[in-house]
N, C-alpha and C positions, 0 to 999 in steps of 0.2 A: 462406548466403545471404540477401542483403538484397535490398530492392527490393519490388513487388508483381505480382499476377496481374490482367491486364484479362479481365473477364467482358463479351463482346459480346452483348447481348441483341437477339434479331430475332424470331421468332415462338417463343419459349419464354418467356412474361412470367408467371412464377411463381416461388416459392421452394421449394414442394414437388416432390421428383421432378424436378429440374431438374438433367440429369446432365453441363451444361456446368459449372454453377455447383459440383456435388461436385467434379468434378476440378479445377476451380480452387482452392477449399477443401483438397482433399487436398494441395497442393505446399505447404501449410503456412506461406504467406504472407499480410498482408493482401490483400483481394480490392477492386478497383476496377471496379465495374459500369459499362456504358456502352450508352445507346441512342442511336441516330442516327435522328432523323426525316428521312426522305427524299420530300419530297412530290412533287418531279417525276418520280421514280421510280415513285411509287404512281399517280401520274396517267397514266404512259405503260402502266402496266400495269391501267388503268381500275379501279384501287381505289375501292370505293364511299365516298363522304365520310363515311357513318355508320360505316363499317368503320375509316375514318382516326380518327373523333374516338373509337370504343372504345378504339382503340391508345393514344390520348395521355391518354386518362382513365385507362385500366390502368396505364401507365408512371408516371401521378402517384401513383397508390394504392400501387406497388411501391416507389417510392423510400421510403417509409414503413416497408413491410414489412421491406425491406431492411434499413434503418437500425436496426430492432431486433435484428438480427443481426450489427450491426456493420458492414455493408457499405454503402459511398457508392453510389449511382446517379445518374451524371451523365447527365441527358436533354439532347441536343444538337440543335439545328436545323440541320439540313444542307441539302442541295438535291436531290441524286441519289446514285446507287451510285459514279459515278466520283470524288466525291469522300471517299467512307468512308477509304480509304487514305491519304490525307493527313492527315485527322482522326485516326483512329486512330495515326497516326506522332508526330503532335503530343502526345496522351497518353502515348504511349510513352516519347517522351524524358524523361518525369518520373521514370523508374527503373522502368517494367516490363521483367520477365523471361520473360514469356509470356504468350499471348492464348488465350483458350477461348471456343468457341461451339458451337452447335449447326449441324450440318449443313443444307443447304439442297439441294433439287434440281433446281430451276429455270436456266433456262441463264443468264440476266442475272444470277441470283444467285451460281451457280458461277463467274463471270466476275470479280464483284465480288471474291469471296473469294480467288480467285488471285492479284486484283492487290495486297490485303491480305497475303497470304502473302510475296509477291514484296517488298513494299515493306519491310515488318518483318524478313523474312529478310535483307537489306542491313542493318540494323541489329543483326543477331545475336538477333533474337527470335523463336523457335518459335511458330507457331501451330498450335493442335489444335482440329479441329472433328469433333465428337462426334456420332454418327449416333443419334439421339432421338427422331426424327418417329413411329417407328411402334413397336409392341412388338417386331416382328422385322424388322430393317433389311433393306432391298430387296438382293435377292441371295441370301437365306438360306431364302426358302420355295420350293423348288424340287421339281420332279418326280424320280422316280427316275432317270432320266437325265439328272439334274443342269441340266434346262433350265428357263427363265424360262414358269410358266403363262400361257395366254394367255384361259383362260376361267375364270370365277370360282368353279364348284362344285368342281372338284379343289383348285383353291387354299385354299379354305377347308377342304376336308379335310385337307389338310396342314397348314396354320395351326392348327387345333384340335387336332392330333396332336401339334404342336408346345409349344401351351400346356398341354396335359393332360401333356406330360412334364416341362416346366420351367415352372409357373406364375410369372408375372411377378412381381417384385419392386421396388416404388416406394422411392425415396431418400428420407430426411427432409430436411426443413429443416435449414440449417447451423445449429449452436451458434454462440453469440456470438463473434466473430471480435474480433481487436483491431484498434482504429480507424485509419484511414487518414487523414493529415490531408494534404489537398491544395489549392492553389488552381486552379479551373478556368482554363485558359491563354484569354489575353484574344481569340486570334484565332477560338476556340469560343464559340457563343451558345446559350443555354438555348432548352430548347424550349419552343415556343409552346403556349399552351392550344387546347383544341378548342374545336368549336362547340355542343358538348352536345347535339347531335342525336342521341346514343346513351344519352341520361340515363334512358331506361326500363331500362338494362341495368345491374344492380349491376356494382362491379369490383374489390371487396374479393375476395381469395383466399379468405378463409373465408366467404364467402357463396356463393360458386361450387362450392366443396366441398360446402356444405350442400345445394346445390342438387342435386347430383351424388347425395348420400346420401339425400335427400327421394325422388329419382325412383327410384334402385334399392331402395328399402324400402317405397314405397307405391303407387307408379303403373306399374312395369315390368311387374307381372303382366297388366295390361289392354293392354299396347303394341299387342299382334298384334291384340286387338279393335277399338280404338280408333285406331290411327296412321294407317288412310286416310282418316277422315273431318275434313273442316277446320273444323268448326263445332266440334269437341270437343278439350277439351286432352289430346289424347293422345300427343304427343311430349314428348321432353326437355327442349327449348329450350337444349339445351348445345352445338350447333353452333358458334354465336358464339365460346364459349371454346375449343372444339377447335381453331378456324380461328387464332387469335392466338396459343395456346398458354398459355393461363389454365389448361387443365385438359390435360394428357398422354394419351394413349390408355392407356399402363399403369394411370394412376388410375382412368380409366373401366371397363375391365378387371377391375383388380383389386377396385374396389368391388363391381361387379356379381356376382363370385364368391362375394364376402364374404358378402354379403346373400341371394342367390340359390343359392349352390351349384350342386348337381347337375342343379337345372332349365336351368342356362345350356347344358346338353347335352342336354335333351328337345326335339326337334321340335316348332314350332307353340308353345312357351309364349312369353311374352311375353319371358323373359330372355333365350332363344335367339333370337330375331327382333331383339331389339335388339344383342347380340352379332353377329350377321349383318351388321347396317348397320355397326358398327365395323369389320368385317372388310371390307366393300366399300372402305371408305376406306383401306385398310392396301392392298389390292389395286390400286386407283387409282395409290397411289404408288409401288407395285411397278414396276408398268407403264410410268409415266412415266419413272423412271430406266432401264427396259431398254430404251423405244423413246423416244429422246429427239428424234425427228421429232414427236411430240406437243407437243412444248414449242415447236414451229415452226407450231403449229395445222394438222399434216398429218392426214388421216384414217388410220386403223388399218388400216381395210380399204381398200387402195390402189386398187381398181378403182372406187372411189366418188369417187374423186379427178376422174373424168371426168363427172361429173353437170353438166349444164347446168343450175342453177338461175335460177328466174324473177326472184327478187330486186327484186318491185315496192316500191319505196320508199316510196310512199303504203300500202300494206298493211303493211309494217312500221312504220310510223309509227303507225299505228291499234291493230297489236298491242301495242307498247309503252305507249302510253295507254289500253289497255282499251276499245278501242271498234271490236271486230270483229262485234257481232251475237251473238256466242256467250256466254252468261252466266257458266259457269263460266270460261271464259278470261279475260272481261274484270274478272270479280269477283278471280281470281287474279293478273292485272296489277296490279290498281288496289291488292290488298293489299302487293304489292312496293315500287311507288312511295311508298305512304303509310307504310310501316312498316320498310322496308329488308329484309324477310324475305319468305318464301314457305314454304307448307305442301309437304313433298317429293312427295305425290301430285299436286298442281295444278303443280309443276314438269315432270312426266311430261307433263301434261296439256297445257300449253302449249308445251311444246317439240314436242311430236307435231304440235301444231296450226300452229305456225308452218312447220315441216320439210314435213310430210305433207299440210295443207290448202291452204298458203300457197306451198308450193315455194320457200322462202326458205333460203339457206344457214345450216345450223346454225351457224356461226360469229359470224355477226350476233346471235342469239341469244345464243350462249356471251359475247360482250363487254358485252352489254346486263345480263345477268344479274351479271356481276362489277363491272360500274359502280352498281349497286344494293344488292347483297346485303350484309348486315352480316357474313354467315358465307362471303363470298366463298372459297374456297380453289381454286387452280388445277386441280390433279389431279382433284377429286371434280368440279368444275364442267365439267371438258372430258370427264372419263368419262361424266356423265350424260347430256351433249348428245350425245355420239357415240352413245350408248345408244339415246336418243331418235331419233336421225337414222338409224339402222341403219349407221354407218360406224365404228363402233368394236369392242372386244372384248365380248364376249357382248352384240352389238348385237341388238335385237329384230330378228326376219327382217324385212327390208325390207317384205312383205306385212302386217306387222301394224300395223296403222294405228288409234289411238284414236277412237274416235267420241266428239267431245266433250258429246252431248246424254247419251248412255247412260251414259258416265263421271259426268255431274253427276247424273242420275238416283240412281244407284247411291251415290255418296261423298258427296253432299249431298241426301239424299231430301227433306226438307222445304224445302230452299232456304234456310235459316238463312244460311248463309255468303255466298250470292249476295246475298240481302237487305241484310247488313252492308256489303257494298261496292258493290253497284249498287243504290242507293237508287230509281232508277228503276222497279225492279220488286217494290216493296215489297209493292204491293198486288194482284199476280198471285196465283193460287191456286197449287197445289201441283204441278201439272202445266205451268202457263203458264210458271212462272218460270226452267223449263229452257229452254224453247223458246217464246218469246213471239211468234212470228210464225206469220200475218201480225199486224201491231201494230194494238191498237186505237187508236182516236184520243186517247184518255185516256193513252197511255204513250208517253213522251218517250224513245224508246230507238233506237239506231241498227240499221240493217239488215245482216244479216249481209252479210260480203265476199264469201264464196263459198258454193257449196252443197258441203256436206260428200261427197256421194256422187259427185259430178261431180270434186270435186277429188281424192278417192281413187283414181280409175281415172286421173287426168293423174299422179298420183305413181308410181301402179304403171307407167306408159310411161316416165317419168324413168328409174327404179332396172332395167326391163328391158332399157333402151337399152344398160345398162353390165353387166348381170348375167345370168348364165344363168337361165331360169325355174326356180323352186324350188316344185313341189307345189302344194297347193290354197291360194288365195287365203284369207284372213281378214281381218275385224276385230274390234279389242275395243272 
């Protein structure tokens, strides 16, 4: 057989444990790797500019890494998903015999891939989409009655049983292949450089793997103790790399097991808690595939679709800009706006505040997060927002409403995080920094948009209007 295989890279920007790359190499032909930047579609999906820049920088780095393996990576500047089929067909005419890519789960991505498959099929070129976004593919973690889990805890139990029965195995980086001498067709333009907004994040695969190893050997033991405190470096910092596929979930799980062994299964250990977070990521992807209505921004709990949200636009803008008058909320939103990332505990706090203090539709917040987060991932972002809004799977009971002041006092006790991002409060003492109202004349800080206690009661009213009363009301 003569010709070459096309490896179409998307959210699998790695050489190690790349199932699509591995399948392409196994065909025994030279491999042409292709990445198509689609800025118009990225914008339609509200992809954050900082994430777009991280992708562009990573692709440039991967060109060199693949070249060392004998694989040419052509990074092409496209426009949107609709043009991918034509661009890949142009490349395929140079002598391709097959195309390999990682399967993707979202609706527009599936439509794009179907169009590519149809176009290349007309040319007699098969497309192979390898499911490698999860350790265990959607549809393989099922109940004893072969049903999809709608609740996380039993999903996690079965997931762990599968892991113990068949530990994950990562694929090696390919050995040096025969070089492919081709010239980029003139209709296709090279990918444009990014804006360098993600410069704080390294993009060499070796560096990222070292970050994973370092976390699993040196810091994961303290993950359970430190992960909820935004002023401390308690998280892995790996979420951006999982989001664009520089790391695979199998690599994360395999490294954790290698370094921490049985402690990964000891309830409450740092390793077990981080593993649980990885399983949450898998759970939301499984749910997304099983319930495609979520891709269309519908709530999982159908009765909550009838909620009439207040949707005060001025309040929403204040929330976006970190001007709510609640210090922990404002600090978190400013962190997001300034850095493109937000601590996970803070994501829960600000989401609860938007939905249950301001009575604003969770979908507004979901979209805003995607437009700013360097680690934006549709399934995880949608799942997290629906959890906070009490509209999704494993939704916090609708009567569970975070108190932003007590959350602040618990997880930023000295106000270090708040002072970092809300410098107006730098001179407040450790009590005032969480709730500086009434404001001293010397403090130039905004007044609170709402009274939390009153807002909480209003939220209970709007949920009670669509749900049956459920037990004792509580607040976190």
